[in-house]
All heavy atoms as a GROMACS GRO file, in nm:
protein
  612
    1MET      N    1  11.485   9.881  11.159
    1MET     CA    2  11.443   9.856  11.297
    1MET      C    3  11.306   9.920  11.316
    1MET      O    4  11.285  10.038  11.287
    1MET     CB    5  11.546   9.919  11.390
    1MET     CG    6  11.507   9.911  11.535
    1MET     SD    7  11.635   9.960  11.648
    1MET     CE    8  11.685  10.118  11.590
    2SER      N    9  11.211   9.844  11.363
    2SER     CA   10  11.080   9.897  11.382
    2SER      C   11  11.076   9.980  11.510
    2SER      O   12  11.147   9.953  11.605
    2SER     CB   13  10.976   9.787  11.391
    2SER     OG   14  10.998   9.708  11.506
    3ALA      N   15  10.992  10.079  11.512
    3ALA     CA   16  10.980  10.168  11.630
    3ALA      C   17  10.884  10.102  11.729
    3ALA      O   18  10.769  10.144  11.746
    3ALA     CB   19  10.932  10.306  11.587
    4HIS      N   20  10.932   9.996  11.794
    4HIS     CA   21  10.848   9.916  11.884
    4HIS      C   22  10.933   9.867  11.999
    4HIS      O   23  11.040   9.811  11.977
    4HIS     CB   24  10.789   9.800  11.804
    4HIS     CG   25  10.725   9.697  11.889
    4HIS    ND1   26  10.774   9.570  11.899
    4HIS    CD2   27  10.617   9.700  11.967
    4HIS    CE1   28  10.699   9.499  11.981
    4HIS    NE2   29  10.602   9.578  12.022
    5CYS      N   30  10.889   9.889  12.121
    5CYS     CA   31  10.964   9.850  12.241
    5CYS      C   32  10.919   9.709  12.282
    5CYS      O   33  10.802   9.681  12.292
    5CYS     CB   34  10.938   9.947  12.355
    5CYS     SG   35  11.014   9.900  12.510
    6GLN      N   36  11.017   9.623  12.307
    6GLN     CA   37  10.986   9.484  12.345
    6GLN      C   38  10.930   9.473  12.486
    6GLN      O   39  10.853   9.382  12.512
    6GLN     CB   40  11.113   9.399  12.334
    6GLN     CG   41  11.154   9.368  12.191
    6GLN     CD   42  11.279   9.283  12.187
    6GLN    OE1   43  11.385   9.328  12.226
    6GLN    NE2   44  11.264   9.163  12.140
    7LEU      N   45  10.968   9.562  12.574
    7LEU     CA   46  10.925   9.552  12.714
    7LEU      C   47  10.791   9.623  12.738
    7LEU      O   48  10.699   9.564  12.790
    7LEU     CB   49  11.032   9.609  12.806
    7LEU     CG   50  11.002   9.604  12.957
    7LEU    CD1   51  10.989   9.459  13.003
    7LEU    CD2   52  11.108   9.675  13.034
    8THR      N   53  10.782   9.748  12.699
    8THR     CA   54  10.662   9.824  12.727
    8THR      C   55  10.558   9.820  12.617
    8THR      O   56  10.443   9.855  12.638
    8THR     CB   57  10.695   9.974  12.754
    8THR    OG1   58  10.753  10.028  12.634
    8THR    CG2   59  10.790   9.989  12.870
    9GLY      N   60  10.600   9.775  12.498
    9GLY     CA   61  10.505   9.772  12.386
    9GLY      C   62  10.479   9.908  12.324
    9GLY      O   63  10.384   9.923  12.247
   10ALA      N   64  10.563  10.006  12.354
   10ALA     CA   65  10.544  10.141  12.300
   10ALA      C   66  10.559  10.137  12.148
   10ALA      O   67  10.654  10.081  12.095
   10ALA     CB   68  10.645  10.237  12.362
   11ARG      N   69  10.463  10.196  12.079
   11ARG     CA   70  10.464  10.205  11.936
   11ARG      C   71  10.443  10.348  11.892
   11ARG      O   72  10.408  10.432  11.976
   11ARG     CB   73  10.352  10.119  11.873
   11ARG     CG   74  10.374   9.971  11.893
   11ARG     CD   75  10.263   9.894  11.826
   11ARG     NE   76  10.278   9.752  11.844
   11ARG     CZ   77  10.346   9.675  11.757
   11ARG    NH1   78  10.404   9.727  11.652
   11ARG    NH2   79  10.357   9.545  11.779
   12PRO      N   80  10.466  10.381  11.765
   12PRO     CA   81  10.444  10.519  11.723
   12PRO      C   82  10.300  10.566  11.741
   12PRO      O   83  10.208  10.487  11.726
   12PRO     CB   84  10.480  10.516  11.574
   12PRO     CG   85  10.562  10.398  11.555
   12PRO     CD   86  10.517  10.298  11.656
   13GLY      N   87  10.287  10.693  11.772
   13GLY     CA   88  10.156  10.756  11.777
   13GLY      C   89  10.140  10.842  11.652
   13GLY      O   90  10.240  10.884  11.593
   14PHE      N   91  10.019  10.866  11.611
   14PHE     CA   92   9.996  10.942  11.489
   14PHE      C   93   9.912  11.065  11.519
   14PHE      O   94   9.827  11.064  11.609
   14PHE     CB   95   9.927  10.855  11.384
   14PHE     CG   96  10.012  10.741  11.337
   14PHE    CD1   97  10.009  10.619  11.401
   14PHE    CD2   98  10.101  10.759  11.233
   14PHE    CE1   99  10.088  10.514  11.362
   14PHE    CE2  100  10.182  10.655  11.193
   14PHE     CZ  101  10.174  10.531  11.257
   15GLY      N  102   9.938  11.169  11.447
   15GLY     CA  103   9.865  11.293  11.468
   15GLY      C  104   9.884  11.387  11.352
   15GLY      O  105   9.918  11.343  11.240
   16ASN      N  106   9.868  11.513  11.378
   16ASN     CA  107   9.879  11.614  11.271
   16ASN      C  108   9.976  11.722  11.311
   16ASN      O  109   9.982  11.762  11.428
   16ASN     CB  110   9.744  11.680  11.242
   16ASN     CG  111   9.647  11.586  11.177
   16ASN    OD1  112   9.681  11.521  11.078
   16ASN    ND2  113   9.527  11.574  11.232
   17THR      N  114  10.050  11.774  11.213
   17THR     CA  115  10.126  11.896  11.229
   17THR      C  116  10.033  12.009  11.185
   17THR      O  117   9.977  12.003  11.077
   17THR     CB  118  10.250  11.894  11.139
   17THR    OG1  119  10.332  11.783  11.178
   17THR    CG2  120  10.328  12.024  11.153
   18VAL      N  121  10.016  12.107  11.270
   18VAL     CA  122   9.927  12.218  11.239
   18VAL      C  123  10.011  12.341  11.216
   18VAL      O  124  10.080  12.389  11.307
   18VAL     CB  125   9.823  12.242  11.350
   18VAL    CG1  126   9.728  12.352  11.315
   18VAL    CG2  127   9.749  12.114  11.382
   19SER      N  128  10.006  12.394  11.095
   19SER     CA  129  10.087  12.511  11.061
   19SER      C  130  10.022  12.639  11.110
   19SER      O  131   9.912  12.639  11.168
   19SER     CB  132  10.106  12.518  10.909
   19SER     OG  133   9.982  12.548  10.849
   20HIS      N  134  10.090  12.749  11.088
   20HIS     CA  135  10.037  12.879  11.129
   20HIS      C  136   9.903  12.909  11.060
   20HIS      O  137   9.816  12.971  11.120
   20HIS     CB  138  10.141  12.990  11.097
   20HIS     CG  139  10.095  13.126  11.132
   20HIS    ND1  140  10.082  13.168  11.262
   20HIS    CD2  141  10.057  13.230  11.054
   20HIS    CE1  142  10.039  13.293  11.262
   20HIS    NE2  143  10.024  13.332  11.139
   21SER      N  144   9.892  12.865  10.936
   21SER     CA  145   9.766  12.888  10.863
   21SER      C  146   9.658  12.785  10.902
   21SER      O  147   9.551  12.783  10.843
   21SER     CB  148   9.789  12.884  10.713
   21SER     OG  149   9.830  12.755  10.673
   22HIS      N  150   9.691  12.698  10.994
   22HIS     CA  151   9.602  12.594  11.046
   22HIS      C  152   9.577  12.480  10.946
   22HIS      O  153   9.480  12.407  10.956
   22HIS     CB  154   9.468  12.653  11.095
   22HIS     CG  155   9.416  12.581  11.217
   22HIS    ND1  156   9.482  12.582  11.337
   22HIS    CD2  157   9.306  12.509  11.236
   22HIS    CE1  158   9.413  12.511  11.425
   22HIS    NE2  159   9.306  12.465  11.365
   23ARG      N  160   9.669  12.469  10.855
   23ARG     CA  161   9.661  12.358  10.759
   23ARG      C  162   9.722  12.234  10.826
   23ARG      O  163   9.827  12.245  10.888
   23ARG     CB  164   9.744  12.396  10.634
   23ARG     CG  165   9.730  12.300  10.521
   23ARG     CD  166   9.817  12.350  10.406
   23ARG     NE  167   9.818  12.253  10.300
   23ARG     CZ  168   9.751  12.268  10.188
   23ARG    NH1  169   9.679  12.376  10.170
   23ARG    NH2  170   9.755  12.175  10.096
   24ARG      N  171   9.656  12.120  10.811
   24ARG     CA  172   9.702  12.002  10.880
   24ARG      C  173   9.769  11.902  10.785
   24ARG      O  174   9.712  11.871  10.679
   24ARG     CB  175   9.583  11.932  10.948
   24ARG     CG  176   9.528  12.011  11.063
   24ARG     CD  177   9.410  11.940  11.124
   24ARG     NE  178   9.373  11.998  11.251
   24ARG     CZ  179   9.283  12.093  11.264
   24ARG    NH1  180   9.222  12.142  11.157
   24ARG    NH2  181   9.255  12.140  11.384
   25THR      N  182   9.883  11.848  10.826
   25THR     CA  183   9.948  11.739  10.752
   25THR      C  184   9.978  11.630  10.855
   25THR      O  185  10.010  11.658  10.973
   25THR     CB  186  10.080  11.784  10.686
   25THR    OG1  187  10.162  11.844  10.784
   25THR    CG2  188  10.050  11.885  10.577
   26SER      N  189   9.967  11.508  10.814
   26SER     CA  190   9.983  11.397  10.907
   26SER      C  191  10.130  11.380  10.944
   26SER      O  192  10.220  11.406  10.865
   26SER     CB  193   9.927  11.267  10.850
   26SER     OG  194   9.998  11.232  10.733
   27ARG      N  195  10.153  11.336  11.068
   27ARG     CA  196  10.287  11.308  11.115
   27ARG      C  197  10.286  11.190  11.210
   27ARG      O  198  10.181  11.141  11.246
   27ARG     CB  199  10.346  11.433  11.185
   27ARG     CG  200  10.269  11.476  11.305
   27ARG     CD  201  10.350  11.568  11.393
   27ARG     NE  202  10.461  11.493  11.452
   27ARG     CZ  203  10.546  11.547  11.537
   27ARG    NH1  204  10.535  11.673  11.571
   27ARG    NH2  205  10.642  11.475  11.589
   28ARG      N  206  10.403  11.152  11.252
   28ARG     CA  207  10.420  11.033  11.334
   28ARG      C  208  10.509  11.067  11.454
   28ARG      O  209  10.613  11.129  11.439
   28ARG     CB  210  10.488  10.928  11.247
   28ARG     CG  211  10.507  10.796  11.304
   28ARG     CD  212  10.558  10.705  11.195
   28ARG     NE  213  10.663  10.619  11.245
   28ARG     CZ  214  10.682  10.496  11.207
   28ARG    NH1  215  10.608  10.446  11.112
   28ARG    NH2  216  10.776  10.425  11.259
   29PHE      N  217  10.466  11.026  11.574
   29PHE     CA  218  10.542  11.048  11.696
   29PHE      C  219  10.610  10.916  11.733
   29PHE      O  220  10.542  10.824  11.781
   29PHE     CB  221  10.452  11.093  11.811
   29PHE     CG  222  10.385  11.224  11.789
   29PHE    CD1  223  10.261  11.230  11.726
   29PHE    CD2  224  10.444  11.341  11.831
   29PHE    CE1  225  10.198  11.351  11.705
   29PHE    CE2  226  10.381  11.464  11.809
   29PHE     CZ  227  10.258  11.470  11.747
   30ASP      N  228  10.740  10.905  11.709
   30ASP     CA  229  10.812  10.781  11.737
   30ASP      C  230  10.862  10.778  11.881
   30ASP      O  231  10.908  10.881  11.933
   30ASP     CB  232  10.932  10.766  11.644
   30ASP     CG  233  10.894  10.727  11.505
   30ASP    OD1  234  10.794  10.654  11.490
   30ASP    OD2  235  10.963  10.765  11.409
   31PRO      N  236  10.855  10.664  11.949
   31PRO     CA  237  10.919  10.651  12.081
   31PRO      C  238  11.070  10.651  12.065
   31PRO      O  239  11.123  10.621  11.958
   31PRO     CB  240  10.867  10.518  12.135
   31PRO     CG  241  10.828  10.442  12.015
   31PRO     CD  242  10.787  10.541  11.910
   32ASN      N  243  11.140  10.683  12.172
   32ASN     CA  244  11.287  10.686  12.171
   32ASN      C  245  11.341  10.543  12.183
   32ASN      O  246  11.362  10.493  12.293
   32ASN     CB  247  11.338  10.776  12.285
   32ASN     CG  248  11.486  10.796  12.282
   32ASN    OD1  249  11.552  10.751  12.189
   32ASN    ND2  250  11.538  10.860  12.382
   33ILE      N  251  11.357  10.477  12.069
   33ILE     CA  252  11.394  10.334  12.064
   33ILE      C  253  11.546  10.320  12.053
   33ILE      O  254  11.609  10.386  11.972
   33ILE     CB  255  11.326  10.267  11.945
   33ILE    CG1  256  11.175  10.269  11.963
   33ILE    CG2  257  11.374  10.123  11.930
   33ILE    CD1  258  11.120  10.188  12.076
   34GLN      N  259  11.603  10.234  12.137
   34GLN     CA  260  11.747  10.204  12.136
   34GLN      C  261  11.764  10.054  12.132
   34GLN      O  262  11.680   9.980  12.185
   34GLN     CB  263  11.811  10.255  12.266
   34GLN     CG  264  11.777  10.395  12.305
   34GLN     CD  265  11.838  10.498  12.213
   34GLN    OE1  266  11.946  10.479  12.164
   34GLN    NE2  267  11.766  10.606  12.190
   35ARG      N  268  11.874  10.008  12.069
   35ARG     CA  269  11.910   9.866  12.077
   35ARG      C  270  12.017   9.852  12.184
   35ARG      O  271  12.121   9.916  12.179
   35ARG     CB  272  11.965   9.816  11.942
   35ARG     CG  273  11.848   9.782  11.852
   35ARG     CD  274  11.890   9.725  11.719
   35ARG     NE  275  11.968   9.602  11.721
   35ARG     CZ  276  11.918   9.481  11.726
   35ARG    NH1  277  11.788   9.464  11.737
   35ARG    NH2  278  11.995   9.376  11.724
   36LYS      N  279  11.990   9.766  12.282
   36LYS     CA  280  12.080   9.755  12.398
   36LYS      C  281  12.108   9.609  12.424
   36LYS      O  282  12.021   9.523  12.412
   36LYS     CB  283  12.014   9.819  12.519
   36LYS     CG  284  12.104   9.837  12.636
   36LYS     CD  285  12.085   9.973  12.697
   36LYS     CE  286  12.154   9.985  12.829
   36LYS     NZ  287  12.298   9.981  12.819
   37ARG      N  288  12.234   9.581  12.461
   37ARG     CA  289  12.278   9.445  12.489
   37ARG      C  290  12.292   9.426  12.639
   37ARG      O  291  12.356   9.507  12.706
   37ARG     CB  292  12.410   9.420  12.419
   37ARG     CG  293  12.450   9.274  12.412
   37ARG     CD  294  12.574   9.261  12.327
   37ARG     NE  295  12.688   9.289  12.406
   37ARG     CZ  296  12.805   9.221  12.397
   37ARG    NH1  297  12.818   9.126  12.307
   37ARG    NH2  298  12.905   9.252  12.471
   38TYR      N  299  12.234   9.322  12.694
   38TYR     CA  300  12.241   9.291  12.838
   38TYR      C  301  12.295   9.152  12.857
   38TYR      O  302  12.268   9.061  12.778
   38TYR     CB  303  12.103   9.296  12.903
   38TYR     CG  304  12.044   9.434  12.917
   38TYR    CD1  305  11.955   9.484  12.826
   38TYR    CD2  306  12.080   9.514  13.027
   38TYR    CE1  307  11.900   9.611  12.842
   38TYR    CE2  308  12.027   9.640  13.042
   38TYR     CZ  309  11.937   9.687  12.951
   38TYR     OH  310  11.886   9.812  12.966
   39TRP      N  311  12.373   9.133  12.964
   39TRP     CA  312  12.419   9.000  13.004
   39TRP      C  313  12.310   8.934  13.085
   39TRP      O  314  12.260   8.991  13.183
   39TRP     CB  315  12.548   9.011  13.085
   39TRP     CG  316  12.592   8.882  13.145
   39TRP    CD1  317  12.589   8.844  13.273
   39TRP    CD2  318  12.651   8.772  13.071
   39TRP    NE1  319  12.638   8.718  13.287
   39TRP    CE2  320  12.677   8.671  13.166
   39TRP    CE3  321  12.678   8.749  12.938
   39TRP    CZ2  322  12.732   8.549  13.132
   39TRP    CZ3  323  12.733   8.626  12.902
   39TRP    CH2  324  12.760   8.528  12.998
   40LEU      N  325  12.268   8.814  13.045
   40LEU     CA  326  12.165   8.739  13.114
   40LEU      C  327  12.233   8.627  13.191
   40LEU      O  328  12.266   8.523  13.137
   40LEU     CB  329  12.069   8.682  13.010
   40LEU     CG  330  11.930   8.643  13.055
   40LEU    CD1  331  11.859   8.759  13.124
   40LEU    CD2  332  11.849   8.595  12.937
   41PRO      N  333  12.258   8.649  13.324
   41PRO     CA  334  12.337   8.550  13.400
   41PRO      C  335  12.268   8.416  13.413
   41PRO      O  336  12.336   8.314  13.421
   41PRO     CB  337  12.357   8.616  13.536
   41PRO     CG  338  12.266   8.732  13.541
   41PRO     CD  339  12.222   8.763  13.404
   42GLY      N  340  12.136   8.411  13.417
   42GLY     CA  341  12.066   8.284  13.430
   42GLY      C  342  12.087   8.191  13.313
   42GLY      O  343  12.085   8.068  13.327
   43GLU      N  344  12.111   8.249  13.193
   43GLU     CA  345  12.131   8.165  13.074
   43GLU      C  346  12.276   8.172  13.026
   43GLU      O  347  12.311   8.100  12.929
   43GLU     CB  348  12.038   8.213  12.961
   43GLU     CG  349  11.891   8.200  12.997
   43GLU     CD  350  11.799   8.244  12.888
   43GLU    OE1  351  11.846   8.262  12.772
   43GLU    OE2  352  11.680   8.266  12.916
   44GLY      N  353  12.359   8.253  13.090
   44GLY     CA  354  12.500   8.260  13.052
   44GLY      C  355  12.523   8.315  12.913
   44GLY      O  356  12.616   8.272  12.845
   45ARG      N  357  12.445   8.413  12.872
   45ARG     CA  358  12.460   8.471  12.738
   45ARG      C  359  12.412   8.615  12.736
   45ARG      O  360  12.350   8.661  12.830
   45ARG     CB  361  12.380   8.389  12.633
   45ARG     CG  362  12.230   8.398  12.652
   45ARG     CD  363  12.155   8.311  12.555
   45ARG     NE  364  12.012   8.326  12.569
   45ARG     CZ  365  11.934   8.391  12.485
   45ARG    NH1  366  11.986   8.448  12.380
   45ARG    NH2  367  11.804   8.397  12.506
   46TYR      N  368  12.447   8.684  12.629
   46TYR     CA  369  12.400   8.818  12.607
   46TYR      C  370  12.269   8.816  12.531
   46TYR      O  371  12.247   8.725  12.448
   46TYR     CB  372  12.501   8.900  12.526
   46TYR     CG  373  12.620   8.944  12.603
   46TYR    CD1  374  12.741   8.875  12.596
   46TYR    CD2  375  12.616   9.056  12.684
   46TYR    CE1  376  12.852   8.916  12.665
   46TYR    CE2  377  12.724   9.100  12.756
   46TYR     CZ  378  12.843   9.029  12.746
   46TYR     OH  379  12.952   9.069  12.816
   47VAL      N  380  12.183   8.910  12.559
   47VAL     CA  381  12.060   8.928  12.479
   47VAL      C  382  12.061   9.072  12.428
   47VAL      O  383  12.102   9.163  12.498
   47VAL     CB  384  11.931   8.899  12.560
   47VAL    CG1  385  11.919   8.754  12.592
   47VAL    CG2  386  11.923   8.983  12.683
   48ARG      N  387  12.016   9.091  12.304
   48ARG     CA  388  12.006   9.223  12.248
   48ARG      C  389  11.857   9.258  12.238
   48ARG      O  390  11.780   9.185  12.174
   48ARG     CB  391  12.070   9.226  12.109
   48ARG     CG  392  12.079   9.366  12.052
   48ARG     CD  393  12.154   9.369  11.924
   48ARG     NE  394  12.292   9.321  11.937
   48ARG     CZ  395  12.395   9.398  11.968
   48ARG    NH1  396  12.378   9.525  11.992
   48ARG    NH2  397  12.516   9.348  11.976
   49LEU      N  398  11.819   9.367  12.303
   49LEU     CA  399  11.679   9.404  12.309
   49LEU      C  400  11.657   9.539  12.242
   49LEU      O  401  11.745   9.626  12.241
   49LEU     CB  402  11.632   9.413  12.456
   49LEU     CG  403  11.644   9.288  12.538
   49LEU    CD1  404  11.612   9.317  12.683
   49LEU    CD2  405  11.555   9.178  12.483
   50THR      N  406  11.539   9.557  12.184
   50THR     CA  407  11.498   9.684  12.128
   50THR      C  408  11.406   9.750  12.230
   50THR      O  409  11.295   9.702  12.252
   50THR     CB  410  11.422   9.660  11.996
   50THR    OG1  411  11.507   9.585  11.908
   50THR    CG2  412  11.389   9.793  11.929
   51LEU      N  413  11.454   9.856  12.293
   51LEU     CA  414  11.386   9.913  12.408
   51LEU      C  415  11.367  10.062  12.392
   51LEU      O  416  11.448  10.129  12.327
   51LEU     CB  417  11.466   9.890  12.537
   51LEU     CG  418  11.496   9.747  12.571
   51LEU    CD1  419  11.603   9.742  12.681
   51LEU    CD2  420  11.372   9.676  12.617
   52SER      N  421  11.262  10.114  12.455
   52SER     CA  422  11.247  10.259  12.465
   52SER      C  423  11.332  10.310  12.581
   52SER      O  424  11.376  10.231  12.667
   52SER     CB  425  11.101  10.296  12.488
   52SER     OG  426  11.056  10.244  12.611
   53ALA      N  427  11.360  10.437  12.584
   53ALA     CA  428  11.443  10.495  12.692
   53ALA      C  429  11.376  10.473  12.827
   53ALA      O  430  11.442  10.446  12.928
   53ALA     CB  431  11.463  10.643  12.667
   54ARG      N  432  11.242  10.478  12.831
   54ARG     CA  433  11.170  10.452  12.957
   54ARG      C  434  11.187  10.307  13.001
   54ARG      O  435  11.197  10.278  13.120
   54ARG     CB  436  11.022  10.486  12.936
   54ARG     CG  437  10.941  10.483  13.063
   54ARG     CD  438  10.799  10.523  13.036
   54ARG     NE  439  10.731  10.413  12.970
   54ARG     CZ  440  10.610  10.422  12.918
   54ARG    NH1  441  10.545  10.536  12.922
   54ARG    NH2  442  10.551  10.317  12.864
   55ALA      N  443  11.191  10.213  12.907
   55ALA     CA  444  11.210  10.073  12.941
   55ALA      C  445  11.351  10.044  12.991
   55ALA      O  446  11.369   9.960  13.080
   55ALA     CB  447  11.181   9.985  12.819
   56ILE      N  448  11.452  10.118  12.940
   56ILE     CA  449  11.589  10.102  12.990
   56ILE      C  450  11.595  10.142  13.136
   56ILE      O  451  11.657  10.074  13.218
   56ILE     CB  452  11.686  10.182  12.902
   56ILE    CG1  453  11.697  10.122  12.762
   56ILE    CG2  454  11.824  10.188  12.968
   56ILE    CD1  455  11.772  10.204  12.662
   57LYS      N  456  11.529  10.250  13.172
   57LYS     CA  457  11.523  10.294  13.312
   57LYS      C  458  11.449  10.192  13.397
   57LYS      O  459  11.487  10.165  13.512
   57LYS     CB  460  11.456  10.430  13.324
   57LYS     CG  461  11.536  10.540  13.260
   57LYS     CD  462  11.458  10.671  13.265
   57LYS     CE  463  11.530  10.778  13.184
   57LYS     NZ  464  11.450  10.900  13.174
   58ALA      N  465  11.345  10.130  13.342
   58ALA     CA  466  11.268  10.030  13.415
   58ALA      C  467  11.355   9.906  13.442
   58ALA      O  468  11.349   9.847  13.550
   58ALA     CB  469  11.143   9.992  13.340
   59ILE      N  470  11.438   9.866  13.344
   59ILE     CA  471  11.524   9.750  13.362
   59ILE      C  472  11.629   9.781  13.469
   59ILE      O  473  11.663   9.693  13.548
   59ILE     CB  474  11.588   9.708  13.228
   59ILE    CG1  475  11.482   9.645  13.139
   59ILE    CG2  476  11.704   9.611  13.250
   59ILE    CD1  477  11.532   9.609  13.001
   60ASP      N  478  11.679   9.904  13.472
   60ASP     CA  479  11.775   9.941  13.575
   60ASP      C  480  11.712   9.926  13.714
   60ASP      O  481  11.781   9.890  13.809
   60ASP     CB  482  11.823  10.084  13.557
   60ASP     CG  483  11.913  10.100  13.434
   60ASP    OD1  484  11.963   9.997  13.385
   60ASP    OD2  485  11.932  10.213  13.388
   61ALA      N  486  11.586   9.950  13.726
   61ALA     CA  487  11.516   9.940  13.855
   61ALA      C  488  11.478   9.798  13.890
   61ALA      O  489  11.494   9.754  14.004
   61ALA     CB  490  11.393  10.030  13.855
   62MET      N  491  11.422   9.723  13.794
   62MET     CA  492  11.367   9.590  13.824
   62MET      C  493  11.466   9.476  13.799
   62MET      O  494  11.446   9.367  13.854
   62MET     CB  495  11.240   9.566  13.744
   62MET     CG  496  11.260   9.533  13.600
   62MET     SD  497  11.109   9.480  13.517
   62MET     CE  498  11.046   9.634  13.460
   63GLY      N  499  11.566   9.495  13.719
   63GLY     CA  500  11.661   9.388  13.689
   63GLY      C  501  11.630   9.321  13.557
   63GLY      O  502  11.514   9.314  13.511
   64ILE      N  503  11.733   9.270  13.491
   64ILE     CA  504  11.718   9.212  13.357
   64ILE      C  505  11.644   9.081  13.361
   64ILE      O  506  11.567   9.050  13.269
   64ILE     CB  507  11.856   9.199  13.289
   64ILE    CG1  508  11.840   9.152  13.143
   64ILE    CG2  509  11.947   9.109  13.365
   64ILE    CD1  510  11.769   9.245  13.052
   65GLU      N  511  11.661   9.001  13.466
   65GLU     CA  512  11.592   8.870  13.472
   65GLU      C  513  11.440   8.886  13.472
   65GLU      O  514  11.370   8.817  13.398
   65GLU     CB  515  11.638   8.793  13.595
   65GLU     CG  516  11.783   8.755  13.597
   65GLU     CD  517  11.816   8.635  13.506
   65GLU    OE1  518  11.722   8.566  13.463
   65GLU    OE2  519  11.934   8.612  13.481
   66SER      N  520  11.390   8.976  13.556
   66SER     CA  521  11.246   8.995  13.562
   66SER      C  522  11.195   9.064  13.436
   66SER      O  523  11.080   9.040  13.394
   66SER     CB  524  11.207   9.074  13.685
   66SER     OG  525  11.264   9.202  13.682
   67ALA      N  526  11.278   9.147  13.374
   67ALA     CA  527  11.236   9.213  13.250
   67ALA      C  528  11.221   9.112  13.136
   67ALA      O  529  11.125   9.115  13.060
   67ALA     CB  530  11.335   9.324  13.212
   68VAL      N  531  11.319   9.020  13.127
   68VAL     CA  532  11.310   8.915  13.024
   68VAL      C  533  11.192   8.824  13.050
   68VAL      O  534  11.122   8.784  12.956
   68VAL     CB  535  11.442   8.837  13.017
   68VAL    CG1  536  11.429   8.712  12.935
   68VAL    CG2  537  11.553   8.925  12.961
   69ALA      N  538  11.161   8.794  13.176
   69ALA     CA  539  11.045   8.713  13.208
   69ALA      C  540  10.919   8.784  13.165
   69ALA      O  541  10.825   8.720  13.114
   69ALA     CB  542  11.042   8.683  13.358
   70ARG      N  543  10.912   8.914  13.184
   70ARG     CA  544  10.794   8.993  13.141
   70ARG      C  545  10.780   8.998  12.990
   70ARG      O  546  10.669   8.988  12.937
   70ARG     CB  547  10.805   9.135  13.199
   70ARG     CG  548  10.678   9.214  13.182
   70ARG     CD  549  10.689   9.351  13.243
   70ARG     NE  550  10.693   9.342  13.391
   70ARG     CZ  551  10.691   9.445  13.470
   70ARG    NH1  552  10.691   9.567  13.421
   70ARG    NH2  553  10.694   9.428  13.600
   71ILE      N  554  10.892   9.009  12.919
   71ILE     CA  555  10.890   9.006  12.772
   71ILE      C  556  10.838   8.872  12.721
   71ILE      O  557  10.754   8.863  12.632
   71ILE     CB  558  11.028   9.038  12.712
   71ILE    CG1  559  11.065   9.184  12.739
   71ILE    CG2  560  11.032   9.010  12.564
   71ILE    CD1  561  11.209   9.218  12.707
   72ARG      N  562  10.889   8.764  12.783
   72ARG     CA  563  10.843   8.629  12.743
   72ARG      C  564  10.696   8.607  12.775
   72ARG      O  565  10.624   8.538  12.703
   72ARG     CB  566  10.932   8.523  12.807
   72ARG     CG  567  11.068   8.520  12.745
   72ARG     CD  568  11.155   8.413  12.805
   72ARG     NE  569  11.280   8.404  12.729
   72ARG     CZ  570  11.396   8.375  12.787
   72ARG    NH1  571  11.403   8.350  12.917
   72ARG    NH2  572  11.505   8.367  12.715
   73ALA      N  573  10.649   8.664  12.885
   73ALA     CA  574  10.509   8.650  12.924
   73ALA      C  575  10.416   8.720  12.824
   73ALA      O  576  10.303   8.678  12.802
   73ALA     CB  577  10.483   8.706  13.065
   74ARG      N  578  10.464   8.827  12.763
   74ARG     CA  579  10.389   8.898  12.660
   74ARG      C  580  10.392   8.824  12.526
   74ARG      O  581  10.328   8.864  12.431
   74ARG     CB  582  10.445   9.040  12.638
   74ARG     CG  583  10.426   9.132  12.756
   74ARG     CD  584  10.482   9.270  12.727
   74ARG     NE  585  10.386   9.343  12.648
   74ARG     CZ  586  10.413   9.412  12.535
   74ARG    NH1  587  10.535   9.413  12.489
   74ARG    NH2  588  10.319   9.474  12.472
   75GLY      N  589  10.474   8.718  12.517
   75GLY     CA  590  10.480   8.642  12.393
   75GLY      C  591  10.600   8.684  12.306
   75GLY      O  592  10.607   8.642  12.192
   76GLY      N  593  10.689   8.765  12.359
   76GLY     CA  594  10.804   8.809  12.281
   76GLY      C  595  10.919   8.707  12.282
   76GLY      O  596  10.931   8.626  12.375
   77LYS      N  597  11.000   8.714  12.180
   77LYS     CA  598  11.115   8.620  12.167
   77LYS      C  599  11.238   8.693  12.215
   77LYS      O  600  11.264   8.808  12.179
   77LYS     CB  601  11.129   8.582  12.022
   77LYS     CG  602  11.241   8.484  11.998
   77LYS     CD  603  11.244   8.441  11.853
   77LYS     CE  604  11.368   8.358  11.827
   77LYS     NZ  605  11.463   8.420  11.738
   78VAL      N  606  11.315   8.626  12.302
   78VAL     CA  607  11.440   8.685  12.353
   78VAL      C  608  11.555   8.590  12.320
   78VAL      O  609  11.546   8.474  12.342
   78VAL     CB  610  11.432   8.706  12.506
   78VAL    CG1  611  11.563   8.760  12.557
   78VAL    CG2  612  11.321   8.801  12.538
   0.00000   0.00000   0.00000
C-alpha cells in the first residue's frame, strides 16, 4: 500500500534524522494512512478508500458523496 491519500493527496515528506553528534541520515515522514470502506448510497455499493486520518475526519464532516466527487475531480479512480 502506497503512503498516499486519495482525498487530500498527502504523500510522504523527506528530511533528516539529526543525532546528538549532529550527524545526518535521511528519513521519511509518512502520513497516517488507513484503508477504510464506505457505503456509497448513490451507487448502491461499498467503496474502499486509502485515506489519511485527517481525510477520514473531513469525510465525517462533508459526507462521503461530496468526498467521492472531489476524488473523481482530482482524477482519482473510485
